[in-house]
PANU-218963 format. One record per residue (C-alpha): z, y, x negated. Coordinates in steps of 0.5 Angstrom, whole numbers, plus 500, padded with zeros to 3 digits. Example, Ala and Ser with C-alpha at 12.3 -4.5 7.8 and 13.67 -1.06 7.14 Angstrom:
> z  y  x
> 516  491  475 .
> 514  498  473 .
//
This chain:
> z  y  x
> 486  504  463 .
> 480  499  463 .
> 485  493  463 .
> 489  496  468 .
> 483  498  473 .
> 480  491  472 .
> 487  488  475 .
> 488  493  480 .
> 481  492  483 .
> 482  484  483 .
> 489  485  486 .
> 486  490  492 .
> 480  485  493 .
> 485  480  494 .
> 489  484  499 .
> 483  486  503 .
> 480  480  504 .
> 485  477  508 .
> 486  484  513 .
> 480  482  518 .
> 483  475  519 .
> 490  476  520 .
> 490  476  527 .
> 486  470  528 .
> 490  466  523 .
> 496  468  527 .
> 493  466  533 .
> 490  460  531 .
> 497  457  527 .
> 502  460  533 .
> 497  458  539 .
> 499  465  542 .
> 494  471  545 .
> 493  478  541 .
> 499  482  544 .
> 503  476  542 .
> 500  476  535 .
> 501  483  534 .
> 508  482  535 .
> 509  477  530 .
> 505  480  525 .
> 510  486  525 .
> 515  480  524 .
> 511  478  518 .
> 511  485  515 .
> 518  485  516 .
> 520  479  512 .
> 515  481  506 .
> 518  488  506 .
> 525  486  506 .
> 525  482  500 .
> 520  487  497 .
> 526  492  498 .
> 531  488  494 .
> 526  485  489 .
> 522  492  487 .
> 528  495  483 .
> 530  489  479 .
> 522  488  477 .
> 522  495  475 .
> 528  495  471 .
> 526  489  468 .
> 520  492  466 .
> 524  497  463 .
> 528  493  459 .
> 522  487  457 .
> 516  491  458 .
> 510  491  463 .
> 507  485  461 .
> 511  479  463 .
> 513  482  470 .
> 506  484  471 .
> 504  477  470 .
> 510  474  474 .
> 508  478  480 .
> 500  475  479 .
> 503  468  479 .
> 507  469  485 .
> 501  472  489 .
> 497  466  487 .
> 502  462  491 .
> 503  467  497 .
> 495  467  499 .
> 494  459  498 .
> 500  457  503 .
> 496  460  509 .
> 490  455  507 .
> 494  449  509 .
> 499  453  514 .
> 500  448  520 .
> 506  452  523 .
> 508  459  523 .
> 514  458  518 .
> 509  457  513 .
> 506  464  514 .
> 513  467  514 .
> 514  463  507 .
> 508  466  504 .
> 510  473  506 .
> 517  471  503 .
> 514  469  496 .
> 509  475  496 .
> 515  480  497 .
> 518  477  491 .
> 511  479  487 .
> 511  486  489 .
> 511  489  482 .
> 503  490  481 .
> 503  497  483 .
> 509  499  480 .
> 507  496  473 .
> 501  499  474 .
> 503  506  475 .
> 509  505  469 .
> 503  503  465 .
> 499  509  466 .
> 505  514  464 .
> 506  509  458 .
> 499  511  455 .
> 497  517  458 .
> 499  525  456 .
> 502  528  462 .
> 496  532  463 .
> 491  526  464 .
> 496  522  469 .
> 494  525  476 .
> 487  523  474 .
> 489  517  472 .
> 493  516  478 .
> 488  518  482 .
> 483  513  479 .
> 488  507  481 .
> 488  510  488 .
> 480  510  488 .
> 480  502  485 .
> 485  500  491 .
> 479  504  496 .
> 474  500  492 .
> 477  493  493 .
> 478  495  500 .
> 471  496  500 .
> 469  490  498 .
> 475  485  500 .
> 474  487  508 .
> 467  486  508 .
> 467  479  505 .
> 473  477  509 .
> 470  479  515 .
> 464  475  513 .
> 468  469  511 .
> 472  469  517 .
> 467  469  522 .
> 465  462  519 .
> 473  460  518 .
> 479  464  519 .
> 483  460  512 .
> 477  461  508 .
> 479  469  506 .
> 486  466  504 .
> 482  461  499 .
> 478  466  496 .
> 484  471  495 .
> 488  466  492 .
> 482  464  487 .
> 481  471  485 .
> 489  472  484 .
> 489  466  479 .
> 483  469  475 .
> 487  475  475 .
> 493  472  472 .
> 488  469  467 .
> 485  475  465 .
> 492  479  464 .
> 495  473  460 .
> 489  473  455 .
> 487  481  455 .
> 494  485  457 .
> 497  488  452 .
> 504  491  452 .
> 504  498  453 .
> 512  500  452 .
> 515  501  445 .
> 521  497  444 .
> 524  503  441 .
> 523  506  448 .
> 526  501  452 .
> 532  501  457 .
> 538  497  457 .
> 541  496  464 .
> 548  493  467 .
> 547  488  472 .
> 550  492  478 .
> 545  497  477 .
> 539  492  480 .
> 540  494  487 .
> 535  498  491 .
> 540  504  493 .
> 543  505  486 .
> 536  506  483 .
> 535  511  489 .
> 541  515  487 .
> 540  515  480 .
> 533  517  481 .
> 535  522  486 .
> 540  526  480 .
> 533  529  477 .
> 532  536  480 .
> 528  536  487 .
> 527  529  487 .
> 531  528  493 .
> 526  532  497 .
> 520  529  494 .
> 522  522  495 .
> 524  523  502 .
> 517  527  503 .
> 514  521  500 .
> 517  516  504 .
> 515  519  511 .
> 508  520  508 .
> 507  512  506 .
> 510  510  513 .
> 503  511  515 .
> 499  507  510 .
> 503  502  509 .
> 503  500  517 .
> 496  501  518 .
> 493  495  515 .
> 498  491  520 .
> 496  495  526 .
> 488  497  525 .
> 486  490  526 .
> 489  489  533 .
> 488  496  535 .
> 480  496  534 .
> 480  489  537 .
> 484  491  543 .
> 480  498  544 .
> 473  497  542 .
> 473  489  542 .
> 470  488  535 .
> 469  482  532 .
> 472  480  525 .
> 466  482  521 .
> 466  489  525 .
> 473  490  523 .
> 471  488  516 .
> 466  494  516 .
> 470  499  518 .
> 476  498  513 .
> 470  497  508 .
> 468  504  510 .
> 475  507  510 .
> 475  504  503 .
> 469  507  501 .
> 471  514  503 .
> 478  513  499 .
> 474  511  493 .
> 469  518  493 .
> 475  522  495 .
> 480  519  489 .
> 475  518  484 .
> 470  524  485 .
> 472  529  489 .
> 480  529  487 .
> 479  531  480 .
> 475  538  482 .
> 481  539  488 .
> 487  538  482 .
> 483  543  478 .
> 482  548  483 .
> 488  547  488 .
> 493  545  484 .
> 498  539  486 .
> 502  543  491 .
> 496  545  495 .
> 492  539  494 .
> 498  535  497 .
> 499  540  503 .
> 491  539  504 .
> 492  532  504 .
> 498  531  509 .
> 494  536  514 .
> 488  532  514 .
> 492  526  515 .
> 496  529  521 .
> 489  531  524 .
> 486  524  523 .
> 492  520  526 .
> 492  525  532 .
> 484  524  533 .
> 485  516  532 .
> 490  515  538 .
> 485  518  543 .
> 478  516  540 .
> 474  513  546 .
> 468  510  542 .
> 468  505  536 .
> 463  510  532 .
> 468  516  532 .
> 473  512  528 .
> 468  512  522 .
> 467  520  523 .
> 475  520  523 .
> 475  516  517 .
> 472  521  513 .
> 478  526  515 .
> 483  521  513 .
> 480  520  506 .
> 483  527  505 .
> 490  524  505 .
> 488  521  498 .
> 490  527  495 .
> 497  526  496 .
> 500  520  493 .
> 497  522  486 .
> 499  529  486 .
> 506  527  488 .
> 506  521  483 .
> 505  527  478 .
> 510  531  480 .
> 515  526  480 .
> 513  522  473 .
> 514  529  470 .
> 521  530  472 .
> 523  523  469 .
> 524  521  462 .
> 520  515  459 .
> 525  510  459 .
> 526  511  466 .
> 519  510  469 .
> 520  503  471 .
> 526  505  475 .
> 522  510  478 .
> 516  506  480 .
> 521  500  482 .
> 525  506  487 .
> 519  508  490 .
> 516  501  491 .
> 523  500  495 .
> 521  506  499 .
> 515  503  500 .
> 518  497  503 .
> 522  501  507 .
> 516  504  510 .
> 513  497  510 .
> 520  495  514 .
> 519  500  519 .
> 512  502  520 .
> 509  495  522 .
> 515  493  526 .
> 515  499  530 .
> 508  500  530 .
> 506  493  533 .
> 512  493  537 .
> 509  499  541 .
> 502  496  541 .
> 505  490  544 .
> 509  494  549 .
> 503  498  551 .
> 498  493  552 .
> 501  487  554 .
> 500  485  562 .
> 503  489  566 .
> 505  495  562 .
> 507  501  565 .
> 502  505  561 .
> 496  502  557 .
> 495  506  551 .
> 493  502  545 .
> 493  508  541 .
> 500  511  542 .
> 502  508  534 .
> 498  513  531 .
> 501  519  535 .
> 508  516  532 .
> 505  516  525 .
> 502  523  526 .
> 509  526  527 .
> 512  523  521 .
> 507  526  517 .
> 508  533  520 .
> 515  531  518 .
> 513  529  511 .
> 509  536  510 .
> 515  540  512 .
> 520  537  508 .
> 515  537  502 .
> 513  545  503 .
> 521  547  503 .
> 523  542  497 .
> 517  546  493 .
> 519  553  496 .
> 526  552  494 .
> 525  550  487 .
> 519  554  486 .
> 515  548  483 .
> 508  551  485 .
//
């Protein structure tokens, strides 16, 4: 756990560092305005997610056959290259190439969750999943703040630092990462199985998994879309600088650390996974509606506190899903979930940034930069409905 937490912390810091400067790097390299940069950001996310959609089940199945270590090290190497490319990019083509490479390196979180399943008894999994979520949140505390400060000096500097951190992570993993999947627990597979649809179909054969995965998919559209939308929204609505954007994202990460690293353990013991998920989804739904109509920047900080309750959802869902899948298919499960994350990353950023463009561009029929928050509120409501119906029908709670 010490190793995997260290890897995920460095990985999330690297990701967070680049968030505040993404609009500026697109505007600089592409010579476009903010609304157009928001549109291009959606296309960049689309490239990343499309590649990830196909690569995730392949990497997940390879991790079931060859172990977690080689797949994780490969992902860290590819991520290092993906972060370095924007440092030297002179055209938008290089930014798209960077996202393509990053999409091929989409196994870090899938390997982390499969690793935890390998080494953890079922009664400890939820807390450890929550710890990974808290680690990601801590990275979002540290990363955006550093990225905001570096971005005020040079928009390319955060990418250079992110690349250096990934390289350090790779070296750390090479020397200290021990394989968690025993050879007698590994699973053979056929080449025809290495596709996202097949992985989802095979996972769907387990009881309740169809409903669970649908609820999971509807819910994660929001967190996967927010990084590409948040920065553009607060710049347009509140005229925030890169540093102010970094502070807001850092505060968001801090709240997630507190919620998943401290409060979640109490919530899981007191409420159980079902009620923890319901509470988290309701909190997210309320927060997204409030974001849409926020008029002042300070209100965002209050709403973030409500949003943090959503940190109960994913570790509890992971607990419920991993308990229904055998040990030799945990990598496949995480690969299938990564593919769903990819679909969310395709749909969410593209739709949200398109809406942002059309509702903020010059001559817009209705100026409303918060429209995308209402869309993800609706999706969260649907996720809550599907989850409750699935659990009630199968009497899992």
